[in-house]
C-alpha positions as a printed Julia matrix, in Angstrom:
363×3 Matrix{Float64}:
  -0.06    0.03   -0.05
   1.2     3.48   -0.79
   0.46    6.19    1.64
   0.63    9.83    0.52
   0.67   13.01    2.45
  -2.11   15.42    1.42
  -0.61   18.95    0.94
  -0.86   19.84   -2.73
   1.98   21.78   -4.42
   0.76   24.49   -6.69
   3.24   23.47   -9.53
   0.98   24.45  -12.36
   1.2    28.04  -11.37
   4.95   28.25  -11.28
   7.27   28.59  -14.36
   9.88   25.96  -15.32
  13.14   26.16  -13.64
  16.22   27.63  -15.38
  14.61   28.12  -18.83
  17.33   28.12  -21.41
  17.1    29.41  -24.98
  15.68   26.94  -27.44
  18.16   25.48  -29.91
  18.29   23.58  -32.98
  15.57   21.5   -34.7
  14.9    17.78  -34.39
  14.78   14.86  -36.7
  11.52   13.31  -37.43
  10.78   10.78  -34.72
   9.9     7.09  -35.29
   6.25    6.14  -34.68
   5.66    6.05  -30.96
   8.73    8.29  -30.29
   9.33   12.05  -30.22
  12.34   14.27  -29.67
  12.74   17.79  -28.61
  16.18   19.28  -29.32
  18.2    21.8   -27.31
  21.41   23.84  -28.28
  22.48   24.18  -24.64
  24.58   22.06  -22.31
  21.63   20.82  -20.26
  21.38   17.11  -19.91
  19.06   14.95  -22.04
  15.86   13.71  -20.59
  14.21   10.43  -21.4
  10.39    9.6   -20.84
   8.84    6.34  -21.2
   4.9     6.23  -21.34
   3.18    2.83  -20.62
   0.8     2.04  -23.34
  -1.96    3.15  -25.56
  -4.69    0.99  -24.47
  -5.32    1.7   -20.77
  -6.33    5.28  -21.29
  -6.27    7.76  -24.31
  -4.46   10.22  -22.18
  -0.88    8.96  -22.72
  -0.59    9.75  -26.55
  -3.49   12.54  -26.68
  -2.47   14.53  -23.76
   0.77   13.55  -21.91
   2.92   13.33  -24.98
   2.14   16.71  -26.49
   2.11   18.47  -23.2
   5.53   16.98  -22.3
   6.84   17.96  -25.68
   5.68   21.46  -25.42
   7.07   21.79  -21.8
  10.59   20.53  -22.72
  10.65   22.61  -25.8
   9.83   25.74  -23.85
  12.62   24.72  -21.35
  15.18   24.29  -24.25
  15.79   20.75  -23.01
  16.35   17.62  -25.4
  13.9    15.05  -24.5
  13.25   11.57  -26.12
   9.69   10.42  -25.33
   8.79    6.85  -26.24
   5.78    4.59  -25.47
   6.25    0.86  -24.27
   2.99   -0.11  -25.79
   2.06   -2.18  -22.77
   5.14   -4.34  -23.16
   7.5    -4.51  -20.1
  10.39   -6.01  -22.1
  10.02   -3.24  -24.63
  10.1    -0.61  -21.75
  13.29   -2.24  -20.46
  14.81   -2.03  -24.05
  13.9     1.58  -24.52
  15.38    2.32  -21.17
  18.51    0.59  -22.04
  18.82    2.58  -25.26
  18.09    5.83  -23.59
  20.8     5.09  -20.88
  23.29    4.1   -23.55
  22.52    7.36  -25.52
  23.42    9.39  -22.63
  20.23   10.68  -20.84
  20.87   12.28  -17.6
  17.29   11.96  -16.29
  14.84    9.11  -17.05
  11.13    9.38  -16.15
   8.85    6.35  -16.36
   5.19    5.48  -15.79
   5.84    1.97  -15.07
   3.77   -1.07  -16.21
   4.36   -2.97  -12.93
   6.4    -2.54   -9.91
   8.96   -5.37  -10.69
   9.87   -4.24  -14.11
   9.96   -0.51  -13.15
  12.26   -1.19  -10.24
  14.64   -3.07  -12.45
  14.75   -0.24  -14.89
  15.52    2.25  -12.07
  18.25    0.11  -10.56
  19.99   -0.09  -13.97
  19.67    3.71  -14.4
  21.05    4.39  -10.97
  23.99    2.15  -11.58
  24.63    4.24  -14.52
  24.4     7.52  -12.76
  21.09    8.42  -14.22
  18.48   10.28  -11.96
  15.07    8.72  -12.15
  11.58   10.07  -11.78
   8.26    8.06  -11.24
   5.67    9.77  -13.54
   2.0     9.28  -12.43
   2.61    5.77  -10.98
   4.87    5.14   -7.99
   7.1     2.24   -8.45
   7.0     0.24   -5.13
  10.53   -1.19   -4.35
  12.02    1.31   -6.85
  14.61    3.94   -6.42
  13.21    6.94   -8.14
  14.26   10.33   -6.52
  11.03   11.95   -7.26
   7.31   10.99   -7.84
   5.11   13.21   -9.92
   1.28   12.48   -9.87
  -2.13   13.4    -8.62
  -3.23   12.66   -5.18
  -4.48    9.09   -6.2
  -6.24    8.48   -2.76
  -8.14   11.6    -3.32
  -9.15   10.35   -6.8
 -10.73    7.25   -5.2
 -12.48    9.47   -2.58
 -14.04   11.66   -5.27
 -15.16    8.44   -7.23
 -16.7     7.06   -4.0
 -18.4    10.36   -3.14
 -19.54   10.72   -6.77
 -21.13    7.29   -6.69
 -22.88    7.99   -3.36
 -24.19   11.26   -4.66
 -25.63    9.6    -7.82
 -27.16    6.59   -5.86
 -28.6     8.75   -2.98
 -30.04    7.06    0.32
 -31.71    3.79    0.64
 -30.57    0.15    0.34
 -28.17   -0.2    -2.75
 -26.04   -2.87   -4.2
 -22.86   -1.73   -5.61
 -19.94   -3.39   -7.59
 -16.2    -2.42   -7.96
 -14.44   -2.69  -11.18
 -10.91   -1.83  -10.14
  -7.84   -1.09  -12.23
  -4.82   -3.43  -12.93
  -3.59   -5.21   -9.82
   0.02   -4.42  -10.96
  -0.55   -0.55  -11.0
  -0.07    0.87   -7.6
  -2.39    3.76   -8.41
  -5.28    1.37   -8.8
  -4.74    0.13   -5.21
  -5.01    3.82   -4.12
  -8.18    4.57   -6.14
  -9.89    1.48   -4.65
  -8.76    2.39   -1.0
 -10.01    5.95   -1.47
 -13.38    4.9    -2.77
 -13.77    2.17    0.0
 -12.9     4.91    2.6
 -15.91    6.79    1.58
 -18.25    4.09    0.83
 -17.68    1.4     3.32
 -19.08    3.59    6.18
 -22.39    4.1     4.28
 -24.32    1.15    5.57
 -27.1     1.55    3.08
 -24.75    0.15    0.47
 -23.73   -3.45    0.0
 -20.77   -4.57   -2.09
 -22.04   -7.52   -4.04
 -18.97   -7.9    -6.32
 -15.37   -6.72   -6.76
 -12.8    -7.55   -9.15
  -9.54   -5.94  -10.64
  -9.08   -5.73  -14.34
  -5.73   -7.07  -15.59
  -3.84   -4.4   -17.44
  -6.73   -2.05  -17.39
  -8.01   -4.19  -20.4
 -11.4    -2.74  -21.51
 -12.56   -6.11  -23.38
 -11.71   -8.19  -20.09
 -13.68   -5.49  -18.09
 -16.68   -6.05  -20.24
 -16.35   -9.72  -19.67
 -15.8    -9.36  -15.95
 -18.9    -7.07  -15.44
 -21.13   -9.13  -17.67
 -20.44  -12.01  -15.18
 -21.01   -9.75  -12.15
 -24.4    -8.58  -13.61
 -25.31  -12.24  -14.33
 -24.65  -13.27  -10.86
 -26.1   -10.1    -9.24
 -29.0    -8.76  -11.52
 -29.89   -6.04   -8.96
 -26.7    -4.04   -9.16
 -27.45   -0.38   -8.62
 -24.01    1.22   -8.98
 -20.5     0.48  -10.31
 -17.34    1.94   -9.05
 -15.37    1.73  -12.39
 -11.73    2.91  -11.88
 -11.52    4.9   -15.15
 -13.55    5.93  -18.17
 -12.4     2.98  -20.21
 -13.68    0.39  -17.66
 -16.77    2.69  -17.18
 -17.43    2.51  -20.91
 -17.17   -1.28  -20.8
 -19.81   -1.32  -17.97
 -22.08    1.0   -20.04
 -21.77   -1.2   -23.06
 -22.91   -4.35  -21.03
 -25.77   -2.32  -19.33
 -27.01   -1.18  -22.76
 -26.9    -4.74  -24.08
 -29.07   -5.72  -21.11
 -31.49   -2.74  -21.43
 -30.12   -1.1   -18.3
 -27.98    1.86  -19.56
 -28.83    4.93  -17.59
 -30.36    2.91  -14.85
 -27.1     2.04  -12.9
 -24.87    4.61  -11.71
 -21.25    4.34  -13.06
 -18.1     6.24  -12.16
 -15.08    6.79  -14.15
 -11.77    8.74  -14.48
  -9.69   10.7   -16.96
 -12.48   13.01  -18.43
 -12.0    11.28  -21.81
 -14.38   12.31  -24.64
 -16.22    8.96  -24.41
 -16.58    9.34  -20.6
 -17.93   12.76  -21.07
 -20.18   11.89  -23.75
 -21.52    9.1   -21.47
 -22.08   11.74  -18.8
 -23.9    13.89  -21.16
 -26.07   10.86  -22.25
 -26.92    9.95  -18.72
 -25.22    6.51  -18.87
 -22.28    7.51  -16.59
 -22.85    9.64  -13.61
 -19.24   11.05  -13.0
 -15.71   11.04  -13.87
 -12.58   12.6   -12.29
 -10.55   15.09  -14.28
  -6.88   15.19  -13.76
  -5.37   18.22  -15.53
  -2.62   16.39  -17.22
  -1.04   19.61  -18.39
  -0.01   20.39  -14.8
   1.22   16.98  -14.35
   3.37   17.19  -17.54
   4.64   20.59  -16.53
   5.59   19.46  -13.12
   7.62   16.45  -14.54
   9.37   18.86  -16.84
  10.24   21.23  -14.03
  11.73   18.56  -11.93
  13.57   16.91  -14.78
  15.1    20.25  -15.95
  16.26   20.95  -12.4
  17.84   17.48  -12.21
  19.38   17.8   -15.66
  20.92   21.12  -14.39
  22.45   19.33  -11.41
  20.0    21.14   -9.04
  17.88   19.81   -6.29
  13.99   20.16   -7.04
  11.56   21.2    -4.43
   8.85   18.69   -3.41
   6.35   19.46   -0.63
   4.96   15.98   -0.24
   6.17   12.48    0.29
   4.72    9.25   -0.83
   5.39    6.02    1.23
   6.89    3.11   -0.5
   6.58    0.22    2.06
   8.23   -2.31   -0.21
  11.37   -0.11   -0.49
  11.08    1.17    3.15
  11.39    4.84    2.07
   9.45    8.04    1.61
   9.64    9.39   -1.96
   9.73   13.15   -2.52
   6.53   13.92   -4.28
   4.51   16.48   -5.98
   0.76   15.47   -5.83
  -1.71   17.61   -7.76
  -5.3    17.98   -7.03
  -7.98   15.99   -9.1
 -11.51   17.35   -9.9
 -14.96   15.6    -9.84
 -16.9    16.09  -12.97
 -20.58   15.61  -13.32
 -23.13   16.73  -16.01
 -23.3    20.14  -14.32
 -19.54   21.01  -14.87
 -18.6    19.05  -18.01
 -18.07   22.59  -19.5
 -15.06   23.22  -17.03
 -13.09   20.46  -18.89
 -13.65   22.04  -22.25
 -13.02   25.41  -20.85
  -9.66   24.06  -19.71
  -8.86   22.97  -23.38
  -8.46   19.44  -22.19
 -11.06   18.35  -24.88
 -12.68   20.37  -27.72
 -16.35   21.04  -27.91
 -16.0    19.94  -31.63
 -14.84   16.49  -30.36
 -17.34   16.36  -27.45
 -20.54   17.78  -29.04
 -21.08   15.43  -31.95
 -24.42   13.88  -33.11
 -26.62   12.99  -30.39
 -24.55   14.99  -27.96
 -25.08   18.47  -29.47
 -28.3    19.0   -27.78
 -26.84   18.48  -24.36
 -23.89   20.6   -25.06
 -26.19   23.41  -26.14
 -28.19   23.05  -23.01
 -24.94   23.2   -20.79
 -23.53   26.26  -22.81
 -20.6    24.21  -24.32
 -19.55   25.55  -27.77
């Protein structure tokens, strides 16, 4: 279990440390990679994103925000995606270390492989950062993420708000058991829902690798065995959409409260349609800028400031952390996500969702 402290550093409001002038251009990156060049003497930064399946955020949001942040800082950055393959992530990390990165940030696929990458990097004198997911048993010098216990609390409270009072049956569709964040999401939700004696947990299962197809199969089995499910604590929008698809198949869409996370276009459209009751918005731009700020400081040989710590019981240590604040999104404030330029009205307000957007002033 990871325990995080709750103070939140307002990183998004600060500028990047020691911005240097932007230098030369970059070669065209191979698919799944990107590179931002610098003409200065600042060390090169490597970033490895986990996959393209668990969430649309990694390529649609994290990559472009990271590219922009490193470009603004004038720092050369190599950003690649492991495509859900731990061996591939190790290979990418080995290549980055060989090519001379001074800082390596990873969003691990599992704790064991992430810790192995960090051990190699440490032996090579490369500073490491955990991005979004803390590597239990790892050796990263810093951890940049959102307050993931708080994410779960928002999901739990959101589900309770949607269900209201009275006896209700709920099911949990948790994230990957190899993802330390998923443990925190579930713990946060339980901390809110367990004391509510009106609610009975009738099913709970983790979804391997956040696989949405497996999630649909798992939830269909839950629904078959517990036909009276009133609410589903789905750990993210992909899992939530899998739940919605099975509910629709059984003529129950809109009759069962479903949570989510990531404020994806699909999740927000489900909210507009009334088939999902809430999601959790994590302003990824803030997270990407925080990572760039810490990485730039390390590349300059400086010691970044982190006002929080996260407990890694496996490693017996407290990891300096920057933990940002997530936001609960319901139908009433979907517009906030559009106003924040996280999704566009053009993408969100298509076809059957146009009327709801007009009603909510989204344009």
